[in-house]
N, CA and C atoms as a LAMMPS dump frame, in Angstrom:
ITEM: TIMESTEP
0
ITEM: NUMBER OF ATOMS
243
ITEM: BOX BOUNDS ff ff ff
-5.0000000000000000e+02 5.0000000000000000e+02
-5.0000000000000000e+02 5.0000000000000000e+02
-5.0000000000000000e+02 5.0000000000000000e+02
ITEM: ATOMS id mol type element x y z
1 1 1 N 296.403 457.937 -205.097
2 1 2 C 297.26 456.913 -205.839
3 1 3 C 298.686 457.054 -205.173
4 2 1 N 299.195 458.294 -204.961
5 2 2 C 300.363 458.661 -204.336
6 2 3 C 300.462 457.983 -202.808
7 3 1 N 299.354 458.263 -202.059
8 3 2 C 299.328 457.864 -200.676
9 3 3 C 299.339 456.35 -200.592
10 4 1 N 298.822 455.746 -201.579
11 4 2 C 298.865 454.321 -201.622
12 4 3 C 300.143 453.697 -201.802
13 5 1 N 300.926 454.393 -202.613
14 5 2 C 302.17 453.916 -202.877
15 5 3 C 303.155 454.328 -201.796
16 6 1 N 302.907 455.417 -201.176
17 6 2 C 303.664 455.699 -200.02
18 6 3 C 303.719 454.719 -198.814
19 7 1 N 302.254 454.289 -198.587
20 7 2 C 302.077 453.341 -197.623
21 7 3 C 302.433 452.04 -197.907
22 8 1 N 302.459 451.507 -199.187
23 8 2 C 303.151 450.314 -199.399
24 8 3 C 304.595 450.333 -199.227
25 9 1 N 305.266 451.43 -199.47
26 9 2 C 306.554 451.33 -199.44
27 9 3 C 306.965 451.304 -197.875
28 10 1 N 306.302 452.225 -197.157
29 10 2 C 306.434 452.241 -195.544
30 10 3 C 306.192 450.776 -195.017
31 11 1 N 305.04 450.126 -195.473
32 11 2 C 304.85 448.847 -195.104
33 11 3 C 305.949 447.856 -195.257
34 12 1 N 306.461 447.973 -196.539
35 12 2 C 307.622 446.931 -196.961
36 12 3 C 308.908 447.394 -196.042
37 13 1 N 309.076 448.663 -195.863
38 13 2 C 310.257 448.973 -195.098
39 13 3 C 310.083 448.463 -193.605
40 14 1 N 308.786 448.731 -192.913
41 14 2 C 308.53 448.319 -191.686
42 14 3 C 308.631 446.756 -191.687
43 15 1 N 308.219 446.021 -192.519
44 15 2 C 308.414 444.481 -192.431
45 15 3 C 309.691 444.053 -192.596
46 16 1 N 310.546 444.542 -193.461
47 16 2 C 311.891 444.34 -193.511
48 16 3 C 312.684 444.733 -192.118
49 17 1 N 312.253 445.765 -191.483
50 17 2 C 312.974 446.091 -190.244
51 17 3 C 312.523 445.119 -189.133
52 18 1 N 311.37 444.587 -189.202
53 18 2 C 310.924 443.596 -188.247
54 18 3 C 311.663 442.275 -188.445
55 19 1 N 311.783 441.89 -189.714
56 19 2 C 312.452 440.683 -190.098
57 19 3 C 313.961 440.619 -189.737
58 20 1 N 314.478 441.899 -190.027
59 20 2 C 315.866 442.05 -189.588
60 20 3 C 316.024 441.92 -188.096
61 21 1 N 315.186 442.613 -187.361
62 21 2 C 315.204 442.48 -185.987
63 21 3 C 314.987 441.095 -185.373
64 22 1 N 314.15 440.272 -186.018
65 22 2 C 313.854 438.87 -185.605
66 22 3 C 315.256 438.157 -185.679
67 23 1 N 315.897 438.244 -186.933
68 23 2 C 317.053 437.686 -187.167
69 23 3 C 318.172 438.184 -186.393
70 24 1 N 318.045 439.429 -185.851
71 24 2 C 319.049 439.973 -184.863
72 24 3 C 318.957 439.241 -183.471
73 25 1 N 317.87 438.865 -183.104
74 25 2 C 317.789 438.203 -181.929
75 25 3 C 318.551 436.884 -181.884
76 26 1 N 318.555 436.268 -183.147
77 26 2 C 319.353 434.958 -183.236
78 26 3 C 320.735 435.254 -183.542
79 27 1 N 321.111 436.244 -184.129
80 27 2 C 322.546 436.581 -184.481
81 27 3 C 323.172 437.571 -183.706
82 28 1 N 324.196 437.336 -182.863
83 28 2 C 324.965 438.341 -181.987
84 28 3 C 325.39 439.509 -182.686
85 29 1 N 325.488 439.615 -184.167
86 29 2 C 326.039 440.769 -184.852
87 29 3 C 325.13 441.771 -185.053
88 30 1 N 323.762 441.68 -185.074
89 30 2 C 322.637 442.448 -185.332
90 30 3 C 321.969 442.979 -184.214
91 31 1 N 321.792 444.298 -184.014
92 31 2 C 320.884 444.838 -182.889
93 31 3 C 319.438 444.542 -183.284
94 32 1 N 318.882 443.506 -182.861
95 32 2 C 317.384 443.116 -183.038
96 32 3 C 316.53 444.008 -182.439
97 33 1 N 316.514 444.475 -181.2
98 33 2 C 315.652 445.417 -180.594
99 33 3 C 315.509 446.613 -181.297
100 34 1 N 316.659 447.195 -181.828
101 34 2 C 316.499 448.546 -182.463
102 34 3 C 315.622 448.381 -183.803
103 35 1 N 315.806 447.31 -184.586
104 35 2 C 315.168 447.112 -185.756
105 35 3 C 313.606 446.838 -185.458
106 36 1 N 313.414 446.117 -184.585
107 36 2 C 311.968 445.79 -184.144
108 36 3 C 311.298 447.173 -183.915
109 37 1 N 311.95 448.076 -182.923
110 37 2 C 311.347 449.314 -182.615
111 37 3 C 311.15 450.29 -183.902
112 38 1 N 312.168 450.221 -184.673
113 38 2 C 311.965 451.023 -186.059
114 38 3 C 310.788 450.44 -186.789
115 39 1 N 310.638 448.954 -186.894
116 39 2 C 309.456 448.554 -187.651
117 39 3 C 308.277 448.807 -187.135
118 40 1 N 308.091 448.759 -185.82
119 40 2 C 306.818 449.006 -185.193
120 40 3 C 306.543 450.481 -185.235
121 41 1 N 307.363 451.336 -185.262
122 41 2 C 307.226 452.848 -185.397
123 41 3 C 306.674 452.933 -186.834
124 42 1 N 307.194 452.519 -187.882
125 42 2 C 306.812 452.579 -189.144
126 42 3 C 305.38 452.217 -189.297
127 43 1 N 305.099 450.947 -188.734
128 43 2 C 303.634 450.445 -188.812
129 43 3 C 302.769 451.393 -188.061
130 44 1 N 303.163 451.888 -187.13
131 44 2 C 302.288 452.817 -186.108
132 44 3 C 301.992 454.282 -187.08
133 45 1 N 302.686 454.556 -187.983
134 45 2 C 302.351 455.648 -188.802
135 45 3 C 301.031 455.634 -189.637
136 46 1 N 300.58 454.261 -189.954
137 46 2 C 299.378 454.022 -190.527
138 46 3 C 298.353 453.301 -189.778
139 47 1 N 298.735 452.608 -188.661
140 47 2 C 297.683 451.759 -187.999
141 47 3 C 297.588 452.251 -186.667
142 48 1 N 296.26 452.621 -186.387
143 48 2 C 295.851 453.054 -185.006
144 48 3 C 296.074 452.066 -184.038
145 49 1 N 295.772 450.786 -184.345
146 49 2 C 295.837 449.576 -183.426
147 49 3 C 297.281 449.479 -182.951
148 50 1 N 298.286 449.448 -183.955
149 50 2 C 299.69 449.355 -183.665
150 50 3 C 300.117 450.451 -182.887
151 51 1 N 299.719 451.762 -183.198
152 51 2 C 300.115 452.868 -182.35
153 51 3 C 299.617 452.741 -180.958
154 52 1 N 298.49 452.444 -180.71
155 52 2 C 297.853 452.206 -179.385
156 52 3 C 298.679 451.298 -178.543
157 53 1 N 298.995 450.092 -179.097
158 53 2 C 299.644 448.937 -178.522
159 53 3 C 301.193 449.385 -178.241
160 54 1 N 301.668 450.252 -179.161
161 54 2 C 303.056 450.631 -178.856
162 54 3 C 303.212 451.518 -177.699
163 55 1 N 302.224 452.518 -177.437
164 55 2 C 302.32 453.463 -176.446
165 55 3 C 301.941 452.786 -175.06
166 56 1 N 301 451.89 -175.188
167 56 2 C 300.865 451.036 -173.892
168 56 3 C 301.938 450.195 -173.41
169 57 1 N 302.563 449.698 -174.434
170 57 2 C 303.795 448.772 -174.276
171 57 3 C 304.832 449.817 -173.608
172 58 1 N 305.098 450.917 -174.274
173 58 2 C 306.099 451.916 -173.863
174 58 3 C 305.859 452.358 -172.4
175 59 1 N 304.617 452.666 -172.162
176 59 2 C 304.236 453.231 -170.866
177 59 3 C 304.235 452.109 -169.709
178 60 1 N 304.161 450.889 -170.125
179 60 2 C 304.351 449.834 -169.009
180 60 3 C 305.819 449.535 -168.623
181 61 1 N 306.639 449.792 -169.686
182 61 2 C 308.069 449.451 -169.402
183 61 3 C 308.975 450.701 -169.506
184 62 1 N 309.176 451.341 -168.191
185 62 2 C 309.735 452.462 -168.07
186 62 3 C 311.183 452.524 -168.511
187 63 1 N 311.876 451.291 -168.531
188 63 2 C 313.26 451.075 -168.94
189 63 3 C 313.5 451.475 -170.455
190 64 1 N 312.575 451.094 -171.191
191 64 2 C 312.675 451.401 -172.52
192 64 3 C 311.891 452.655 -172.949
193 65 1 N 311.224 453.391 -172.166
194 65 2 C 310.649 454.618 -172.572
195 65 3 C 311.471 455.859 -173.076
196 66 1 N 312.609 455.915 -172.354
197 66 2 C 313.524 456.896 -172.889
198 66 3 C 314.045 456.548 -174.261
199 67 1 N 314.545 455.309 -174.461
200 67 2 C 314.866 454.788 -175.859
201 67 3 C 313.787 454.944 -176.873
202 68 1 N 312.466 454.758 -176.31
203 68 2 C 311.529 454.955 -177.463
204 68 3 C 311.336 456.309 -177.903
205 69 1 N 311.359 457.216 -176.826
206 69 2 C 311.192 458.621 -177.205
207 69 3 C 312.333 459.079 -177.951
208 70 1 N 313.633 458.711 -177.706
209 70 2 C 314.725 459.217 -178.517
210 70 3 C 314.569 458.705 -179.94
211 71 1 N 314.269 457.445 -179.998
212 71 2 C 313.949 456.869 -181.509
213 71 3 C 312.877 457.511 -182.207
214 72 1 N 311.775 457.828 -181.488
215 72 2 C 310.719 458.564 -182.28
216 72 3 C 310.977 459.874 -182.746
217 73 1 N 311.837 460.671 -181.918
218 73 2 C 312.276 461.916 -182.374
219 73 3 C 313.182 461.678 -183.627
220 74 1 N 314.117 460.812 -183.686
221 74 2 C 315.027 460.614 -184.846
222 74 3 C 314.154 460.166 -185.944
223 75 1 N 313.137 459.161 -185.802
224 75 2 C 312.383 458.909 -187.024
225 75 3 C 311.636 459.777 -187.436
226 76 1 N 310.962 460.677 -186.658
227 76 2 C 310.102 461.857 -187.218
228 76 3 C 310.983 462.832 -188.099
229 77 1 N 312.22 462.919 -187.771
230 77 2 C 313.007 463.824 -188.82
231 77 3 C 313.333 463.103 -189.978
232 78 1 N 313.551 461.831 -189.82
233 78 2 C 313.807 461.043 -191.129
234 78 3 C 312.555 461.08 -192.12
235 79 1 N 311.379 460.578 -191.422
236 79 2 C 310.335 460.428 -192.269
237 79 3 C 309.325 461.75 -192.401
238 80 1 N 309.814 462.643 -191.776
239 80 2 C 309.075 464.03 -191.816
240 80 3 C 307.611 463.81 -191.425
241 81 1 N 307.271 463.25 -190.521
242 81 2 C 305.856 462.99 -190.166
243 81 3 C 305.513 463.971 -188.981
């Protein structure tokens, strides 16, 4: 029961981050890319498919690989995963 509640909370947070990221692409005041990455990472904690796609995309784009690695380290400390 507790895991299910935790997963629902993470899914809601991930969805909100992705929505903020999409709004951020349209508005110049919000950093859209950052919120998209955070949302994808949160979804990758529970979904093998998302995790695989995230790592494939990260490895194909060396410009964002460093950013991804830094964000992943910070998020691991926040979510203690």
